[in-house]
C-alpha positions, 0 to 999 in steps of 0.5 A: 635141655633140662630134667622135666619133672614127672607126673605132668599129664597135662600142661603145667601152669605159670603166671608171668609178670611184665610180659609187654616185651623183653624177658617176660614176652620171650618167656611167655612164648617159649614156655607155651611152646614147651607145653606150659599153660601161660598166664602173662600179665601186662600194665597196658590195655594195648599189650593185653589186647595183643597177647589175647590176640595171640591166644594167651590167657592174659591179665592186667596186673600192675604191681603198684595196684593192689586190686589188680594183684588180688584180682589176677591171683584169684582168677588164675587160681580159679582157672587152675583149680588152685593148682598153679605150678609156678610164678615168675616175678619179672616186671620191674623198672629203674629210675636213674640218677644219683641218690641225692637227686632221686625224689622220695616219691620216686623211690617210694613208687619204685619200691612199690613196683619192684618189691612190695608188689612182688611180695603182695603177689607172692603171698597171694599164691604161696598158700595154694602151693603149700596146700599142693606141696609143690610149686616153683617161684622164680624171681628175676633179680640182677647183677645189681642185686648183689653189687652196687653201681653209682647212679643206679642206687634206686634200682639197686636198692630194690634188687638187693631187697629182692635178693634178701627176700628170696633167700628168706623165702627159700628157707621158710619154704624148705620142706614144703615142696615149693622151690625158690630161685633167683635169676641174676641176668646182667645186661640184656637186650630189652626196652629197659634202657628206653623205659629208664630214660622215660623215668629219668624225665618223669622224676628228675626232668630238665629242672632237676638236671640243671640243678644237679652237680652231676649234670655233665655225667647225666648228659653223657649217659643220655647220649650213650643210652639214646644211641642204644649201643648193644655193649660187648656182653649184652645177651638176648632175652632168650638167654634169661629164659634158658635159665628160667626153664632150668629153674622151672623144670629141673628136678633140683633147681639152683638157688641162683642163676647167673646169665651174663659174663658181667654177672659171673665176674662180679660174683667172683669180685664180690667174694674175693675183693675187699670192699674198697677195692670192689668200690674202685672196680664198680666206679670204673665200670660205671665211669666206662659208660660215660 
């Protein structure tokens, strides 16, 4: 499938966040099957217990909890004798709604989980990778990391930040032996939608719904999301892992990996369309989901 790096007589090691389900869980199982020593992380005790029962060296890590980030990084570096081969920043969530309806505390909390925590974990591990003159850092972004869609502003803003952060990190690590890549999935069949609905209820709720000028839009979108319709371009989590494997194992990993058709189409549209026309395309795409 890929060009596997030479010089690995023992399993390579990787720390993966957000492994309770979806992309993270799929990545953990597939990479273990490829002779990786996988350190998956989750935020709930029941998920930690399940992964441990499956034979994983699992850890509690919540991007909003700096102590858990530090403890996990220290433990994994200790277990690998300071030679962790890869990091896959993956855990993230969305708070749906128009920006004017998103409470400031919701935006602050989301950025803590989707961006600040990623930075914290990454900088805990980069020094060891620099010392070893090798390593792979892979960031799970989104098609919404380079194009914006209405009612997804909080999540989109955090992913735009991840994209800029990763591009900068790649430049700063040039020549160090540490390779940095972005994966931009698009629609993937995971529990992301269910979690998104829960966050809407948490941060906006019934009272916010009643007072919003977008109430009818929200109600239509909830019906669609609760139905769990697969969508014409939605792919399984394994499609993301396929790109992850290349980013981890290829001798020359790509800076960016597109996973789904919408990601590829939007990347072209972003390059060739003037801003106002791109806005119309994005508005139409968002409206098609109502």
